[in-house]
N, C-alpha and C positions, 0 to 999 in steps of 0.2 A: 236808384229809383226814388229813394227818400229825398235826395237832393233835388231831383227833377220836380217832384211834387211841391216841395217847399218853394222852389224858384218860380213855380206857376201859381203861387198863392194858396196852396192847400195845406191843411194841418195833417200831420203824419203821426201815427202811433204804431209801434212794433210790439208784437207779443213779447213780454219781458222774458219769458221762458226761452226765447230764441237766443238771448245773450248777445244782441247786436249793440255795440258801443256807439256813442255819439248821436243817438236818435232817441227822441221821446218814446217811452214804453209804458205799457200797462199790462196788468194780468190778463191772460188770454180770455178768461171768463167775463171780463169787463169790456173788451174791445168792441164787440158788436153793438153795445149800448151807446157807444160814442161815434159809430161809423156810418157813413152813407155808402161806402164801398169797401169790401174786403178784397185784398190782393193776396193770392196764395202763390208762393214761390216754392215749388217742390213737385211731388208726384200726386197720384190719386189719393194715397193715404194721407197726405198733408191736407188735401181738399176735404176729405171726410172729417179730419180733425177740425178744420175751420167750420164745417157745417155743424159739428157738435158744439162749437163755441157760440153759435148763433142762438142756441136755445130756441125760443119761440119767436125770435125776431127775424123777419124775412129781409135780410140785408144781401144785396147782390154780391156775388163772388166772381172775381176774374182769376182764372187759373193759368199760371205761367208754368209750363212743363220744364222742370229741372230734373225729373226722374227718368224712368226708362220707358214705361208703356204709355201713360198719358191719355186714358180714355176721357177723363173729365177735365184735366188740365190741358185745354185745347190750344193754348197760345204758345208757339215756340219762343225760345229765349230771344232770338234776334228780332222778334216782332212785338216784344213786350211793351215798349214805350209807345209805338203807334197805336196799339190796341188799348193801352191805358188811356191815351188821349181820347179815343173814340168812346170809351166807357164813361169818362168824365163828362162828355158832351151828350150822353144818353143815346148814342148811335148804335149800340150793340143790342141785338135781340136777347131776350131773357128766356131761358129754359126753366120752367117751374117743375122741379123734380118731386115726384111723390115720395113721401116718407112714411115709415111705420112708427106707431107707438107700441112699445113692447113691455109686458110685465111678466115676471116669473112669480108664481104664487105657491104657497103651501097652505091650502085651505084659504082662509081669509087674510093670511099674512103675505104681504108683498115682500119678496126676497130681493128683487132688483127691478128697476124700471128705467126706461129711457127711450129716446127716439133714434131711429137708424135711417141712414140714407141708402145703404147697400143691402144689409141682410141681418137676420137673426138666425143663429145656428144652434141646434141642439145636437150634441155629438158625444160619443163615448171616448174614453182614453185608449191608449194604444194596446193595453193588456186586457180590456174588458171584452166580454162576449158580445155577440150581436144584441142590439137594443130592440125592444118592442116599444114603438111610439104610436099611441092612439091619436088619430087626427080627427077632429070634428070641424065642420065648416058651417057657420051660422047656426050652431047648436045641434046640427045633425051629424051622425057618425059618417065619416068618409071612408077611412081605411085604417088598418094598423100596419105601419111600416116595420118590417124586420130588416134592420139596416145598421150601418155604422152611425147614422144620424140623419138629420133632415135640415135642409137650408130653406128658409122662407125669405125670398128675395124680392126687392122692388125691381122695376124695369132698369133702373140704373145699376143695380146689383146683379142683373142677369148676365153681364159680361165679366163678372168677378168670380168668386168661388163657385157659384151655381154653374157657370159655363164649364169650369174644369170638371164638374161632376156630371157633365152631359146634359145640363139644362138648356132650355131654349134661349135664343137671343130675342129680347123684347126691345123695340125702339123706345127710348125714354119719353117720347111725346105721348105714348099710350099708357094709361093708368091700368095696372094689373097687379096681381099677387101670384108669384111663381113658387110652387112647392117642388123641390128637387131632393129626392132621397140620395144619401151618400152610400154607395156600394150596397144596394139592396140585395137581400138574399134571394128574392124571386125576381126574375127578369121581367115579369109582368107588371111590376110596380114601377111605373114610369113617371117622369115629371108632369106636373099639372099646372095649367094657367087658370086663374080664378078672376072673377070681377073685382074691381078695386074696393067695393063695399064689403067684401067678405071678412068675417071675423074668424080667424083660425086659432084653434086651441090644439096644442101638442102636449099630451099627457105621457109621462114616463110610466110605462106599464111593466117594466122588468127591473130586477135588481142589478146593480153594477154602477161603476163610477161614470156619471154623466155630467155634462157641463153645458151651460147656455152662454153664448157669446154674442154681444151686440156690436156690430160693425167691426169686429176683430179688435176692439179696444177695451171693452169691459165685459165682465161676466162673473159667474159663480157656479159652484157645484149644484147638481140636482139629485134628488133621491126619488125612490119609488113613490108615485102618487103626485109628485109636483107637476104643475102645469105651466106652460108658457102661452100667453095670449098675445096675438099679433093682430093689429088692425090699422087701417089707414089713419094717418095723423091729420089734424086740421091745418097744420102749417107745412110749408114746403121749403126746400132748398132752392135758391135762385142762382142759377149759373149763367153767366154771360157767355154767349156763343161767339166763336170765331167765325166771321162771315166768309172766310176763305176756305172753310171746311164744312162738310155735311157729315151726317152720321155714317153713311155708307163709305165715304172716303176714309173715315177713321177705322172702320172695320177692315177695309182693304189694306190700309197701311199698317195697322197694329196687329192684325191677325192673319195677314196674307189671305184674306177672305176671298173665296172664289177661284183661287189659283190651284194648279195641280203640281 
């Protein structure tokens, strides 16, 4: 791919952490600042990694699936170069994916912060008792989940961890906030879909070893009284769409959706 791009007059940079020899490289955190297009070769986890490298720069991402599932990396390997050519000509539609800004706080002290494309998860460790997690929405008490944890997911993340915890599938074109409890103690505590403008606060209301994880890549322990604040980000992840697929095709192919 690098040789193809160079032969067509384009400059190429590869993330130096990938260890690819014979191609110009740069630190991953610097690539988005030099790029008009990011090409991801891997699976959905690699694309989430690339989205994190963008920071607040909205650089289009073309995902070529070299992994297993491939919800976001929509381009199959054998179609990589034709789709890359279309991307360079501006012929591919852009899916502007909603993201969250997340902060974990102990009073006024920020413990960890970042932006997520998939989800923020507050969960206990394997040996802890059920957690009590107080949830407020836009400053108003919503409920206290007694559960192993809670997933706050974007529409993109609705088909990730949230789905495996029985959360709803939300089409990525729809902006929304999905709250999915993990193994709730009461079966009456069900997943909840909120407007995109909602500000969600999750407060740890029980003792035990708790953890907050951002997109499965970074996190830190939480203690009694610590809060995690999740709200819509001002910036988005731009994913170039494969015109040969639509979201329902992906659901049918990847999840065997609708089959018996």
